[in-house]
C-alpha positions in Angstrom: 0.0 0.0 0.0 1.2 3.5 -0.7 0.2 6.5 1.4 -0.1 10.1 0.1 0.7 13.2 2.1 -0.8 16.6 1.6 1.6 17.4 -1.3 0.5 14.4 -3.3 -2.2 13.5 -5.6 -1.5 16.2 -8.2 -0.7 13.8 -11.0 -3.9 11.7 -10.6 -6.0 14.8 -10.3 -4.8 16.1 -13.7 -6.0 12.9 -15.3 -2.6 11.5 -15.8 -1.6 8.1 -14.3 2.1 7.9 -15.0 5.4 9.5 -14.0 8.5 9.7 -16.1 11.6 9.2 -13.9 15.1 10.0 -15.0 17.8 8.2 -13.0 21.3 9.7 -13.4 23.6 7.0 -12.1 27.4 6.5 -12.3 27.2 3.3 -14.4 24.0 4.1 -16.3 21.6 6.8 -17.3 18.0 5.6 -17.4 14.5 6.7 -18.2 11.5 4.8 -16.9 7.9 5.2 -16.5 6.2 4.7 -13.1 2.6 4.4 -11.9 1.5 7.7 -10.2 -0.4 5.7 -7.6 2.4 3.7 -6.0 5.5 4.7 -8.0 5.9 1.1 -9.3 7.5 0.6 -12.7 5.3 0.2 -15.8 6.3 -3.1 -17.4 8.6 -2.7 -20.4 8.8 1.1 -20.0 12.5 1.4 -19.3 15.4 2.6 -21.5 19.0 2.5 -20.4 22.2 4.0 -21.6 25.4 2.4 -20.3 27.9 4.8 -18.8 31.6 4.0 -18.7 33.5 6.4 -16.4 37.1 7.2 -17.3 39.6 6.5 -14.6 43.2 7.7 -14.6 46.4 7.0 -12.7 46.2 10.6 -11.3 43.1 9.7 -9.4 40.6 11.1 -12.0 37.2 9.5 -12.3 35.1 11.4 -14.8 32.2 11.2 -17.2 31.8 12.8 -20.6 29.0 15.4 -20.1 27.9 15.5 -23.8 27.9 11.7 -24.2 26.0 11.3 -20.9 23.3 13.8 -21.7 22.9 12.7 -25.3 22.6 9.1 -24.0 19.8 10.1 -21.6 17.9 12.0 -24.3 18.2 8.9 -26.5 16.5 7.0 -23.7 13.5 9.4 -23.9 13.4 8.9 -27.7 13.3 5.1 -27.2 10.4 5.4 -24.8 8.6 7.6 -27.2 9.1 5.2 -30.1 7.4 2.5 -27.9 4.5 4.8 -27.0 5.5 5.0 -23.4 5.3 8.8 -23.0 1.6 9.1 -23.3 -0.3 10.0 -20.0 2.8 11.4 -18.2 1.8 13.9 -15.5 5.2 14.6 -13.9 8.9 14.3 -14.7 11.2 13.5 -11.7 14.9 13.0 -11.4 17.1 10.9 -9.1 20.8 11.7 -9.4 24.2 10.8 -8.0 25.4 13.2 -5.4 28.7 15.2 -5.3 29.5 15.7 -9.0 30.9 18.9 -10.3 31.6 20.6 -13.7 33.5 23.9 -14.3 31.7 26.2 -16.8 32.9 29.2 -18.8 31.1 32.5 -19.1 28.7 31.1 -21.7 27.7 28.1 -19.6 29.8 25.7 -21.6 31.6 22.9 -19.9 35.3 23.4 -19.3 35.8 20.0 -17.7 34.2 16.6 -17.8 31.9 15.6 -15.0 34.1 15.1 -12.0 32.4 12.3 -10.0 32.4 11.2 -6.3 35.2 8.7 -7.1 37.6 11.3 -8.3 40.5 11.8 -5.7 42.0 15.0 -7.1 41.7 18.2 -5.1 43.9 20.6 -3.3 45.0 20.6 0.4 43.8 23.6 2.2 45.5 25.1 5.3 42.8 27.2 7.0 44.7 27.7 10.2 43.7 27.2 13.8 40.7 29.5 13.5 38.8 26.9 11.3 36.4 24.8 13.4 35.7 21.7 11.3 33.5 20.2 14.0 31.2 23.3 13.7 31.5 23.1 9.9 30.4 19.5 10.0 27.5 20.1 12.3 26.3 22.9 10.1 26.8 21.4 6.6 26.6 17.7 7.5 29.9 17.2 5.6 33.7 17.5 6.2 36.4 19.5 4.5 37.1 16.5 2.2 37.9 16.1 -1.5 34.5 14.6 -2.0 32.9 18.1 -1.6 33.0 21.4 -3.4 34.8 23.5 -0.9 37.9 21.5 -1.9 36.9 20.7 -5.4 36.4 24.3 -6.5 39.8 25.6 -5.4 41.4 22.7 -7.3 39.3 23.5 -10.5 40.2 27.2 -10.1 43.9 26.3 -9.9 43.7 24.5 -13.3 41.5 26.8 -15.3 39.5 30.0 -15.1 35.8 29.0 -14.8 33.0 31.4 -14.3 30.6 29.1 -12.7 30.1 25.6 -11.3 27.3 23.1 -11.4 26.6 19.4 -10.9 25.5 16.8 -13.4 21.8 17.0 -12.3 21.8 20.8 -12.5 23.1 20.7 -16.1 20.6 17.9 -17.1 17.8 20.1 -15.7 19.1 23.1 -17.5 19.3 21.2 -20.7 15.7 20.1 -20.4 14.1 23.3 -19.1 16.6 26.1 -19.9 16.9 27.0 -16.2 20.1 26.3 -14.3 18.7 25.7 -10.8 19.3 23.1 -8.1 17.4 21.4 -5.3 18.2 21.6 -1.6 18.8 17.9 -1.8 21.4 18.1 -4.5 23.0 21.2 -3.0 23.4 19.4 0.4 25.6 16.9 -1.3 28.1 19.6 -2.4 29.2 20.4 1.2 28.2 24.1 0.6 24.7 24.0 2.2 23.7 25.2 5.6 21.4 22.4 6.5 19.2 24.4 8.9 18.5 27.3 6.5 18.5 25.5 3.2 20.8 28.2 1.7 24.4 28.3 0.8 26.8 28.4 3.7 28.9 31.6 4.0 32.0 29.9 5.4 31.9 27.0 2.9 31.7 29.5 0.0 34.6 31.6 1.5 36.7 28.4 1.7 35.8 27.5 -1.9 36.7 31.0 -3.0 33.4 31.8 -4.8 30.2 33.6 -4.3 26.7 32.1 -4.4 26.1 33.7 -7.8 28.6 31.3 -9.4 26.6 28.3 -8.2 23.1 27.2 -9.3 20.2 28.9 -7.6 18.5 26.7 -4.9 14.8 26.4 -5.5 12.1 25.1 -3.1 11.0 21.5 -3.3 7.7 22.7 -4.8 9.4 24.4 -7.8 8.6 23.0 -11.2 9.8 23.8 -14.7 8.6 22.7 -18.1 10.5 21.4 -21.2 12.0 24.0 -23.4 10.5 24.5 -26.9 13.2 22.3 -28.5 12.2 19.3 -26.4 8.5 20.0 -26.5 8.8 19.6 -30.3 10.9 16.4 -29.8 8.5 14.8 -27.3 5.1 16.4 -27.9 3.4 14.2 -25.3 5.5 16.0 -22.6 4.4 19.5 -23.5 3.5 21.4 -20.3 4.4 18.4 -18.0 5.9 19.7 -14.8 9.6 18.9 -14.2 10.4 18.5 -10.5 13.8 19.4 -8.9 16.2 16.4 -8.6 16.6 14.3 -5.5 20.0 13.0 -4.4 20.1 9.3 -5.0 20.8 8.4 -1.4 17.7 10.3 -0.2 15.6 9.0 -3.1 16.7 5.4 -2.4 15.8 5.6 1.2 12.2 6.8 0.4 11.9 4.4 -2.5 12.9 1.5 -0.3 10.4 2.4 2.3 12.8 3.9 4.9 11.2 7.3 5.2 10.7 7.6 9.0 13.1 8.0 12.0 12.4 4.4 13.1 13.7 2.7 10.0 17.2 2.4 8.6 17.4 1.7 4.9 20.4 -0.3 3.7 20.9 0.2 -0.1 23.5 -1.7 -2.1 24.2 -0.5 -5.6 27.7 0.3 -7.0 28.5 1.6 -3.5 26.4 1.1 -0.3 24.9 3.1 2.5 22.8 2.9 5.6 20.6 5.9 6.3 17.7 7.2 8.2 15.3 9.9 7.0 14.0 12.3 9.7 12.6 15.8 10.1 15.2 18.5 9.7 13.6 20.4 12.6 14.9 19.2 16.0 17.3 16.8 14.4 19.7 15.0 16.8 23.2 16.4 17.0 25.3 14.9 14.2 28.1 12.5 15.3 31.5 13.1 13.6 31.5 9.8 11.8 28.1 10.3 10.1 27.0 12.7 7.3 23.7 14.5 6.9 22.1 15.7 3.7 18.6 17.0 2.8 15.8 15.0 1.2 13.6 18.1 0.6 12.5 21.3 2.4 11.3 19.5 5.5 13.4 16.3 5.8 17.0 15.3 6.3 18.8 12.0 5.8 21.6 10.9 8.1 23.9 8.0 7.4 27.2 6.4 6.5 28.4 5.4 3.0 30.8 2.7 1.8 32.7 2.7 -1.4 32.9 -1.1 -1.9 29.6 -2.9 -2.4 28.0 -4.0 -5.7 31.3 -3.0 -7.5 33.2 -5.4 -5.2 30.7 -8.2 -5.8 31.0 -7.7 -9.6 34.7 -7.4 -9.6 35.3 -10.5 -7.6 32.9 -12.7 -9.6 34.7 -11.6 -12.7 38.3 -11.9 -11.4 37.6 -15.3 -9.7 35.7 -16.5 -12.8 32.8 -17.7 -10.7 29.9 -19.2 -12.6 27.6 -18.2 -9.9 27.3 -14.8 -8.2 26.8 -16.6 -4.9 29.4 -18.0 -2.6 27.9 -21.4 -2.8 28.7 -23.8 0.0 30.2 -21.1 2.3 28.5 -20.8 5.7 27.8 -17.3 6.8 30.2 -16.1 9.5 32.4 -19.3 9.2 35.1 -18.0 6.9 38.6 -18.5 8.1 39.9 -15.6 6.0 39.0 -12.0 6.8 38.5 -9.5 3.9 38.8 -5.8 4.6 36.9 -4.3 1.7 39.0 -1.1 1.1 39.5 -1.8 -2.6 38.0 1.7 -3.4 39.2 3.3 -0.2 36.8 4.7 2.4 34.4 7.6 2.4 35.1 10.6 4.8 35.9 11.3 7.5 38.4 8.4 7.1 41.0 8.9 4.3 42.0 5.4 3.4 42.9 5.6 -0.3 41.8 3.2 -3.0 43.9 0.1 -3.5 43.9 -0.7 0.2 41.9 -3.9 0.2 43.3 -6.7 2.3 42.7 -10.4 2.8 44.0 -11.9 6.1 44.3 -15.6 6.9 44.4 -17.1 3.3 45.3 -20.7 3.0 45.8 -23.1 0.0 42.4 -24.8 0.6 40.5 -21.6 0.1 38.3 -21.8 -3.0 37.0 -18.8 -5.0 33.6 -19.0 -3.2 35.4 -18.6 0.1 37.1 -15.4 -1.1 33.8 -14.0 -2.4 32.0 -14.9 0.9 34.8 -13.3 3.0 34.5 -10.1 1.0 30.7 -9.9 1.2 31.0 -10.6 4.9 33.5 -7.8 5.3 31.3 -5.4 3.5 28.4 -6.5 5.7 30.4 -5.7 8.8 31.3 -2.3 7.5 27.6 -1.5 6.9 26.9 -2.8 10.4 29.2 -0.3 11.9 27.1 2.5 10.4 23.9 0.8 11.6 25.0 0.6 15.2 25.9 4.3 15.2 22.4 5.2 13.9 20.9 3.0 16.5 22.7 5.0 19.2 21.9 8.3 17.5 18.2 7.7 17.4 18.2 5.9 20.7 16.4 2.8 19.4 17.0 -0.5 17.7 16.1 0.5 14.2 14.0 -1.6 11.8 15.9 -2.4 8.7 14.8 -2.5 5.1 17.2 -3.7 2.4 17.1 -2.5 -1.3 19.1 -1.9 -4.4 20.6 -4.0 -7.3 23.2 -5.6 -5.1 20.5 -6.8 -2.7 18.5 -8.1 -5.5 21.5 -10.0 -7.0 22.5 -12.2 -4.1 20.3 -14.2 -1.7 23.4 -15.2 0.2 24.3 -11.5 0.8 20.8 -10.7 2.0 21.0 -13.5 4.6 24.6 -12.4 5.5 23.4 -8.8 6.2 20.5 -10.0 8.2 22.7 -12.2 10.4 25.3 -9.5 10.8 22.7 -7.0 11.9 21.3 -9.6 14.3 17.7 -8.5 13.6 14.9 -9.1 11.1 15.0 -7.3 7.8 12.6 -6.6 5.1 13.7 -6.8 1.5 12.2 -4.2 -0.8 10.5 -6.0 -3.7 11.1 -3.1 -6.1 14.7 -2.8 -7.5 14.2 0.7 -8.9 14.4 2.3 -5.5 16.0 5.6 -6.7 13.4 6.4 -9.4 10.6 5.3 -7.1 11.9 7.5 -4.3 12.3 10.5 -6.5 8.6 10.1 -7.6 7.6 9.7 -4.0 9.4 12.9 -2.9 8.0 14.9 -5.7 4.4 13.7 -5.3 4.3 13.2 -1.5 4.0 9.4 -1.6 5.2 7.0 1.1 5.8 3.6 -0.6 5.9 0.4 1.4 8.7 -2.2 0.8 6.3 -4.9 0.0 9.0 -7.7 -0.1 10.1 -10.8 1.8 10.8 -10.7 5.6 14.0 -12.3 6.7 14.7 -13.6 10.2 18.3 -14.1 11.3 19.3 -17.7 12.0 20.7 -18.1 15.6 23.8 -20.1 14.5 24.7 -17.5 11.8 24.2 -14.6 14.3 26.6 -16.3 16.8 29.3 -17.0 14.2 29.3 -13.4 12.9 29.3 -12.1 16.5 32.4 -14.2 17.2 34.0 -12.9 14.1 33.5 -9.3 14.8 36.3 -8.7 17.3 38.9 -10.2 15.0 37.5 -8.3 12.0 37.8 -5.0 13.9 41.3 -5.6 15.0 42.5 -6.5 11.5 40.5 -3.6 10.0 42.6 -1.3 12.3 45.8 -2.8 10.9 44.6 -2.2 7.4 43.8 1.4 8.2 47.3 1.9 9.6 49.0 0.1 6.7 47.2 2.4 4.3 49.2 5.4 5.6 52.5 3.7 5.2 
């Protein structure tokens, strides 16, 4: 069942029964059609453009902006060719957070899209007067290369840009002619004052720019319409409101069913995260280890992210040449080897670089399935660290809902996470959690997970609990080794 709050119902009242969702991911750009009643996908109404980021030895991780946008527009062409754009009453966007593009005075891109995985930036010495604890409490972020206060000085040192924008801002501008951003996307840049929903003066000072060089932040209720060029290209979408984009983490939480302060959503895609959505007003003080972004004008999302997840699973199944994506025959919590999944480093506030993954305790009788199982167990223990901090922050044992492509791909991993969390979990039946959540945020829906319920097995819980102390000790060794 799907509930509707007082912002919802607009699509249905206009006589339209469907929503067009644009999902701006790191590995694909997609367009899909959803039901306006419960944000469930319309069968067959999905078009995908595969994205291949470019990685360099200098730490670069970029996307070609032109190729990305043209691929996305081609997805809409494909939907139109198959008569899937009729009856659309709203256009919504879910997008990767943290991307940035430097622009010239004409608004043309000077750089590719710099993604969250890019490790290039500049070191800033702000002196003893800078209070990063206060900065973190106010913006929900750290002075880390992931965010614009360090990205922008690096971009300024390499060129002379006039403005800066993220991938979703430029997609929205391409569609509507207006370069604006949402409070959700802006919160992922590290330049937003979470409480006021406006750009943070200290963050802008550190970045060395004024707010006029960044996209204007519009309210959650803002809508635009397609420009004349695209109205001609897709006549069925003439006059259809285009809603501001929602950051993929926030969208995934809502789409999974984790949209209240009593529920933690664990989503596993290319990367992974554990998060709780809660009101921005009277939000609990933010611990140093957690980040906080915005969902919309009234809600925040607090959590922890992890760089190794679905990418780890896909890499290992390929490297180990496994015929199955499952660690068949491996008992959860029983692996003799311990994998510390730092292959892609860590997210802030830790600064473990990529290429720091470690296996401890390997033996000649370890099979490929054992190595995969150890890695998935290590990733599960990493996510559990975040869940326990959220339990403490919200002073309750949180309910857990699982979602995302990685969850959908591995039954063994679902059971492993459930045993590691030592509590029941609900698996979201809908894999398109980002698009579903973006529609829910825009239309005021509260989708239910609607999937299977998993109960942890006592023997598996005990084995993982016995493993945890050894894992934590070896994890600390891996952190120390990464600085050598």
